[in-house]
C-alpha positions, 0 to 999 in steps of 0.5 A: 307788883301791886296786888288788888282784890276786885269783884265782878263789875269792879274796876281798876284805873291806870292813869286817867285813860285806862280802866280794867273791869273784872267781867267774870271769874270762873274757877281759875279764869278771870275775864278782864275788860279793858277800856282804853283809847283806840290808838293805844295798842293792847296785847296779851303778854305772850303775843307782846313777847313774840312781837318784841323778839321778832323786832329784835331779830329784824334789827339784827339783820343787816342789809347792804346798800346794794341790796336795798337799792335792788329792792327799791328798784324791784318795787318801782317796776 
């Protein structure tokens, strides 16, 4: 892990498209602004982990061809 010290208003570049800006520091809270391309998805880590877990659970669910056929039929009706 790379650890850097930054002051309010200073930034860190990740590649040439992502900029992390230190917006404020109050007691034990640091506010970080992120400048990145709009198509890039940015999540807080706890949300990212929940999404990842949900996707893993969904991929383990098996569906039988007949069930899929029934779902498609209902969708068309």
